[in-house]
Structure formats: C-alpha cells, structure tokens
C-alpha positions in Angstrom: 3.0 40.1 -2.7 -0.6 38.6 -1.8 -2.6 37.1 -4.8 -5.9 39.2 -5.3 -9.0 37.4 -3.9 -10.2 35.2 -6.5 -14.3 34.3 -6.9 -14.5 30.7 -6.4 -15.8 29.3 -9.7 -15.6 25.6 -10.2 -14.2 25.8 -13.9 -12.4 28.4 -15.8 -11.8 26.9 -19.4 -9.8 29.9 -20.7 -7.9 28.4 -23.8 -9.1 24.8 -23.0 -7.2 21.7 -24.1 -7.4 21.8 -27.8 -4.2 19.5 -28.6 -5.4 16.9 -26.0 -8.8 16.7 -27.6 -7.9 16.8 -31.0 -5.6 13.7 -30.2 -8.1 11.7 -28.0 -10.8 12.2 -30.7 -8.8 11.2 -33.6 -7.5 8.1 -31.9 -3.8 6.9 -31.4 -1.5 7.1 -28.2 -2.3 9.6 -25.7 -0.1 10.0 -22.5 -1.8 12.0 -19.6 0.7 12.9 -16.9 -0.8 13.5 -13.3 2.0 15.7 -11.2 1.1 16.7 -7.9 1.4 15.1 -4.3 -0.2 12.4 -2.1 -3.7 13.2 -3.0 -2.5 12.5 -6.8 -0.4 9.7 -5.7 -3.6 7.8 -4.1 -5.5 5.5 -6.3 -8.2 7.8 -6.2 -9.2 10.6 -8.7 -5.9 10.0 -10.7 -7.2 6.3 -11.6 -11.0 7.5 -11.5 -10.4 10.4 -13.9 -8.3 8.5 -16.5 -10.8 5.5 -16.3 -13.4 8.3 -17.4 -11.3 9.4 -20.3 -11.3 6.0 -21.7 -14.5 5.6 -22.0 -15.1 9.3 -23.0 -12.6 8.7 -26.1 -12.8 5.1 -26.8 -10.8 5.4 -30.2 -7.7 6.8 -28.2 -5.1 4.6 -26.5 -4.6 6.3 -23.0 -1.1 5.9 -21.1 -0.7 7.3 -17.6 2.5 9.2 -16.3 2.3 9.1 -12.6 4.3 11.6 -11.6 3.0 12.3 -8.0 5.0 12.2 -4.9 3.4 12.6 -1.3 4.3 15.6 1.0 5.7 17.6 -1.9 4.9 21.0 -3.7 5.4 23.1 -6.7 8.8 23.9 -5.3 10.4 20.6 -5.9 8.1 20.3 -8.8 9.9 23.1 -10.7 13.2 20.8 -10.3 11.6 17.4 -11.3 9.1 18.1 -13.7 11.9 17.7 -16.4 12.8 14.3 -15.4 9.1 12.9 -14.1 7.0 14.7 -16.8 8.7 16.3 -19.7 10.8 13.4 -20.6 7.7 11.1 -20.7 6.3 13.3 -23.7 3.0 14.0 -22.3 0.0 15.3 -24.1 -2.0 16.7 -21.4 -0.5 17.4 -17.9 -2.8 17.9 -14.9 -1.0 19.8 -11.9 -2.1 19.4 -8.6 -0.2 21.6 -5.5 -2.6 23.6 -3.9 -3.0 21.9 -0.5 0.9 21.0 -0.3 1.7 24.9 -1.3 -0.8 25.8 1.5 2.0 27.4 3.4 4.0 28.9 1.1 3.9 32.8 0.1 1.7 33.6 -2.8 5.1 35.2 -4.6 6.8 31.9 -4.4 4.1 29.8 -5.6 3.5 32.0 -8.6 7.3 31.8 -9.4 7.3 27.9 -8.8 4.3 27.4 -10.5 5.2 29.7 -13.6 8.6 27.7 -13.7 6.6 24.5 -14.3 4.6 25.9 -17.0 7.4 27.5 -19.1 9.6 24.3 -19.0 6.5 21.9 -20.1 5.8 24.5 -23.0 9.3 25.2 -23.8 10.0 21.5 -24.3 6.7 21.3 -26.5 4.6 24.0 -27.2 1.8 21.4 -28.0 1.5 20.2 -24.6 -1.8 21.0 -22.7 -1.8 21.9 -19.0 -4.8 22.1 -16.9 -4.4 23.2 -13.3 -6.8 21.2 -10.6 -7.0 22.4 -6.9 -7.7 20.4 -4.3 -8.5 21.4 -0.5 -7.8 20.9 3.2 -10.0 21.6 6.2 -8.1 25.1 6.9 -9.6 26.1 2.9 -13.0 25.6 4.0 -14.1 29.2 5.3 -12.4 30.8 2.2 -14.6 28.7 -0.1 -17.4 29.3 2.4 -16.6 33.1 2.1 -17.1 32.7 -2.0 -13.4 33.0 -2.7 -10.2 30.8 -3.3 -8.0 29.7 -0.6 -4.5 31.7 -1.0 -2.8 29.0 -2.8 -5.2 28.3 -5.6 -5.5 32.4 -5.9 -1.6 32.6 -6.5 -1.8 29.8 -9.0 -4.8 31.8 -11.1 -2.8 34.5 -11.9 0.0 32.0 -13.7 -3.4 30.5 -15.1 -4.7 33.5 -16.3 -1.4 34.6 -17.8 -0.7 31.4 -20.1 -4.7 30.7 -21.0 -4.3 27.4 -18.6 -7.8 25.9 -17.7 -8.6 25.5 -14.2 -10.7 23.3 -12.0 -11.4 23.6 -8.3 -12.8 20.5 -6.7 -13.7 22.2 -3.6 -16.4 24.4 -4.8 -18.6 21.3 -5.1 -17.2 19.9 -1.6 -18.2 23.4 -0.1 -21.8 23.2 -2.1 -22.4 19.5 -0.3 -21.1 20.6 3.0 -23.7 23.4 3.0 -26.4 21.3 2.3 -26.0 18.8 4.7 -24.9 15.8 2.4 -21.2 15.7 3.1 -19.2 15.5 6.3 -15.6 17.1 5.5 -14.0 15.3 8.3 -15.2 12.4 10.5 -14.4 8.9 11.3 -14.9 6.7 8.1 -18.3 4.9 8.6 -19.2 1.3 7.5 -19.7 1.2 3.7 -23.5 0.4 4.2 -26.3 0.2 6.8 -26.3 -3.3 7.7 -29.8 -3.8 8.0 -31.0 -1.9 4.7 -28.0 -2.3 3.0 -28.1 1.3 1.3 -25.1 3.5 1.8 -24.7 5.6 4.8 -25.4 9.6 4.5 -24.4 11.9 4.9 -21.4 10.8 2.8 -17.9 11.3 4.7 -15.1 13.1 2.9 -12.0 12.2 4.8 -10.6 11.3 8.2 -7.9 13.4 8.3 -9.3 16.6 6.9 -6.8 16.4 3.7 -7.2 12.7 2.4 -10.3 12.1 0.8 -11.4 8.4 1.0 -11.2 6.8 -2.2 -15.1 5.8 -2.3 -16.3 9.5 -1.6 -14.0 12.5 -1.6 -11.7 11.1 -4.6 -14.8 10.0 -6.7 -16.4 13.3 -5.9 -13.0 14.9 -7.3 -13.3 12.6 -10.4 -16.9 13.6 -10.9 -16.2 17.3 -10.7 -13.3 17.3 -13.2 -15.7 15.0 -15.7 -18.5 17.8 -15.6 -15.7 20.5 -16.3 -14.5 19.0 -19.5 -17.8 20.1 -21.3 -16.9 23.7 -20.4 -13.2 22.8 -21.5 -14.1 21.2 -24.5 -16.6 24.5 -25.8 -13.4 26.5 -25.2 -11.1 24.8 -27.2 -10.6 25.5 -30.7 -8.5 23.9 -33.5 -5.2 22.1 -32.2 -2.3 24.7 -32.3 0.9 25.3 -30.3 0.6 27.7 -27.2 2.4 30.6 -27.4 5.1 31.4 -24.7 4.7 35.0 -23.6 7.0 37.1 -21.7 7.2 35.8 -18.1 4.5 36.9 -15.6 7.4 37.1 -13.1 11.2 37.7 -13.8 11.9 35.3 -10.5 10.1 32.4 -12.1 11.9 29.2 -11.6 12.2 28.1 -15.4 15.9 27.5 -14.9 15.5 25.0 -12.1 17.6 22.2 -12.4 17.8 18.2 -11.2 21.5 17.3 -12.0 22.3 13.6 -10.9 25.1 13.6 -8.5 28.1 12.1 -10.0 31.7 11.0 -8.9 33.2 14.3 -9.3 31.1 15.8 -6.4 32.1 13.1 -3.9 34.9 12.6 -1.2 35.3 9.8 1.2 33.3 6.7 1.5 30.8 6.4 -0.9 28.7 3.7 -2.6 26.5 3.9 -5.5 23.6 1.8 -4.8 21.3 -0.4 -7.2 17.8 -1.8 -6.8 19.7 -5.0 -7.0 21.7 -4.4 -3.8 19.7 -1.7 -2.0 16.4 -1.7 -0.8 16.0 2.2 -0.8 17.4 2.2 -4.4 14.9 -0.4 -5.3 12.0 1.5 -3.4 12.5 4.9 -5.3 14.4 4.0 -8.5 11.3 5.6 -10.6 12.3 8.8 -9.1 15.7 8.6 -8.0 17.6 6.6 -10.8 20.8 7.4 -9.5 21.3 7.0 -5.9 24.4 7.3 -3.6 24.8 5.9 -0.3 27.4 7.4 2.6 27.9 5.3 5.6 31.0 6.5 7.1 31.3 9.9 8.7 33.4 12.3 7.0 31.5 11.6 3.6 31.5 14.6 1.8 29.4 15.9 -1.2 30.7 19.3 -2.4 29.1 21.4 -5.1 30.2 24.9 -6.8 27.7 26.6 -8.3 26.5 30.2 -10.0 22.9 31.1 -9.0 20.6 31.7 -6.0 19.3 28.4 -4.5 20.7 24.6 -4.0 19.5 21.6 -2.2 20.1 18.0 -2.4 17.3 15.7 -3.2 17.7 13.0 -0.8 15.9 10.5 1.8 14.8 10.9 5.1 14.2 7.6 7.2 14.4 5.5 10.4 18.2 5.0 9.5 19.0 8.7 8.7 22.2 10.2 10.1 23.2 13.6 10.6 24.6 15.8 7.8 26.6 19.2 8.3 25.8 21.8 5.7 28.1 24.4 4.8 27.6 27.2 2.1 30.8 29.7 1.6 32.1 30.8 4.8 29.0 30.5 6.9 29.3 28.1 10.1 27.9 24.7 9.4 24.4 23.7 10.4 23.7 19.9 11.1 20.7 18.8 9.8 19.2 15.3 10.9 18.1 12.9 7.9 15.0 11.6 9.9 12.1 13.7 11.2 9.1 13.1 13.4 7.2 11.3 10.7 10.0 8.6 9.5 8.8 5.0 10.2 10.0 4.6 7.0 12.1 6.0 4.1 10.7 8.8 1.9 12.0 11.5 -0.5 12.9 15.0 0.9 15.2 17.8 0.2 18.2 19.1 2.2 18.8 22.9 1.8 20.0 25.9 3.4 17.8 28.2 1.6 18.2 31.3 -0.9 21.6 33.1 -1.6 22.5 36.2 -3.0 23.5 36.0 -7.1 26.7 35.0 -7.4 29.3 32.1 -7.0 28.7 29.9 -4.1 30.3 26.4 -2.9 28.2 24.3 -0.8 29.5 21.2 1.1 27.4 18.6 3.0 29.3 16.0 5.5 28.0 13.2 7.0 28.8 13.4 10.8 29.7 11.3 13.3 27.5 12.5 15.7 24.0 10.7 16.1 20.4 12.3 15.6 18.5 12.0 18.8 16.1 9.8 17.1 13.3 9.2 20.1 13.6 12.9 20.5 12.9 13.8 16.8 10.0 11.1 16.3 6.4 12.4 17.0 4.9 10.8 20.1 2.8 8.7 18.2 5.7 7.1 16.2 8.1 6.5 19.0 6.8 2.9 19.7 8.0 2.1 16.5 11.5 2.7 17.5 11.0 0.9 21.0 9.5 -2.3 19.1 12.3 -2.3 16.1 15.4 -0.5 17.7 17.4 -2.3 14.7 15.5 -0.4 12.0 16.8 3.0 13.3 20.5 1.5 14.2 22.2 2.8 11.0 23.4 6.7 10.8 23.6 7.1 6.8 22.8 9.5 4.4 21.1 8.7 1.0 21.5 11.7 -1.8 20.4 11.2 -5.5 20.9 14.8 -7.4 21.4 18.4 -7.0 18.6 20.8 -7.1 19.5 24.1 -8.5 18.6 27.2 -9.6 21.8 28.6 -11.7 24.4 26.4 -13.2 27.2 24.0 -11.8 30.7 25.0 -12.1 32.8 22.1 -13.2 35.0 20.1 -10.4 37.9 18.0 -11.0 36.6 14.1 -10.6 37.6 12.7 -7.5 39.8 9.6 -7.1 38.1 6.5 -7.9 37.2 4.4 -4.9 
C-alpha cells in the first residue's frame, strides 16, 4: 500500500496543541518529550526548541524527556514508547522518525506510527502530539517536486486520522537550496571569514547529507518549528481530551510490548549486569534498566508467545558474539552481534521477522563459533580492530528485553544460578 502523494506544506496545524498550550500559558510544570533517532538525539533542534519554548512561555517550568536513540525508527519506537515516553508522563510529544523510516514500506510506517499514537492517547488522552519531519539527501527530489518524501506521506495519513499537527522542516531547507543560500551537503566550512569576521555564505546544512550541523541545519529546524507554533496556536481551541477513534489500520502496533527479560526465560550461564560492575550497563541504563550478559556458549534465551512478531532488544558491539535464532521447527539461523559500524557498542534488535498468528516458541543461543569481525567491519573501521584487537576479543551477548506483538506464555522458572 503506497501513501498518496502529499503536497509539501510546511505546517498542517489540524487540531493544534490545546492542552500543552493551556498548561504552558498558565504556568506550572510542563514536560516535553522528544522521541526520535539520531537527528533528535543530537544537541541541536531538540535543545534549541526547548530553549525557545522556555522563552516563549516564561511562567512555565519546562522539563525535557529525551527519548531519542540514534539509528532507530518507528518500528522500535512502537515497542519502547511506553518505557521511554509514556512512563515519564509527557504533556507534549514530538515524534521524529521520517529519515530512519525512509526505507520502510508505507503500510508498515502507518502501522507503527499509529501504534505509537494509540499507546500515548490510551495512556493519557490529554497528551498532545506533534509529528516533525526531517530529511536526508535522497528526499530532496520529492521536495523539489512539491511533495513529501514517502515516509512523511505515510505519516501524514496517521496525523490526519488523529488530527495531529505536523511540521516539515525540509520545506524551508528546499527553499533555501533553490535560492542558493544553503548547500545541503558539503565539507563543514570555517565558522567565519578570517579577514572580515562575517559568517561564510552560503550556509552548509550537513557534511554527510543526513545529520545537520548544530549551528546551521539544526538551527534552521528549530526556527521552522518556532514559526509553525503561530499556526498551531491559532488552530488550538480549549483544552480537552483527545478522542480515540477507530483505528486507521487493523494491523497497527498498539499492542507492541517491551518486556524485560527475567530468570524464567534463561538457561545456562547468564549474569545480570549493573552499572556498578559493567560498562555497557552503565552506558545504557536509561534505555535498558535490565541487562543480562551471556559469555559462555550454550547460554539460551527461550520465549513462548502467541502473536506475530518477537525480537530481542539487545546490544551490538566490538565484543559481540554469534547467536543462533530458532523459531518453532525452523532451521536455526546464526546472527552476529557485531556489524560494520561496531567500533563501539549500541542498541539493536535481534529478530527473525514476522510469524503467522498463533502460538510460537523462539530460542536464542550463544554459539561457540566466532564472527569474522575483520570481514564484518566496514573497510574504514578495520584499522580500529588492528589497533586495538583486545577490544574485539570477547564473544558475548548482551540482552535486555523482549519486543513482542502478542502475549507471552508463562514458563517455569529456571533453577537459580
């Protein structure tokens, strides 16, 4: 299912942000969540827009909920929105996944984004939501033709169904590219002309065609959002609960769950690690408050479930080992917990895709076989292995939670270890 072409309009206010605005104008505590990928994780539009909100509504006391994880899209977002956003009781949630969802089918994007929206509204119908759309280099041709890129067009269908305001940062980016005042991708220039002291021109948006420079691209994003608030405020009526209409899609991900791994799911040599005794646990505790480490081949994680999709919320990194994944009577598949980017550890998912509705059993086993890390690493990252082979010497697996579309089937607890 392809989303219909959507004209490239910078702001569609729809139902506005009535509850957020009422609270911000009245004063008191206001909590703003920023939910997205690396563009939101950067100290750019997120920080700059919150600073603007504090100045625009000086009687309010703002608190930020930073719920961004680099390299992740709305598929993982549907699973983690409860833990990373809803649990912190936001008044306003900005959702930014257009770039990282760029390769996903529109039907999947609609299902995952609708799942996020329905979970937020079911938890608290007074929470306001705003979709913001960022862009990458491949999205420029669509914007130049006057339409949204495919991912943003799919998200617009969800926004329209739930009267959610949307702001596309890329419309102004495209306008400035067209008038010659902005270059989208180029080496980052010196901050000023050494002779005149004046800023260089034209402005450079990014070096890699994706991640804006904080001083230029992110600043532009924040300015566009601030300008959009004029239209959003005009569309906002009295504070009131948002209705929860019938779903746009019957296959939406409202039932997505993040379930911390517990002892009953484990067999073999596992250790629950903590920030006090493990660097990975310390680094990722805000996203993975429960983290288990398997270091001995044969350690198993087994989950019985009813539903259509299960994956493991885990880490990939230099010391990642090989994990065999078996679902029902299918042949096991070996999956390395290191990839081409892994000169450091980061959050990931280990999945075998979708399954027919019904009862299933999935087993994940740390193998004795070792990934060919030199071959797996991208060429530009191989010197790091040569320089510090000890960093890559381990072959372990860190696992935090089960990501499930469906329900767990209880299992007998494993014997204590």
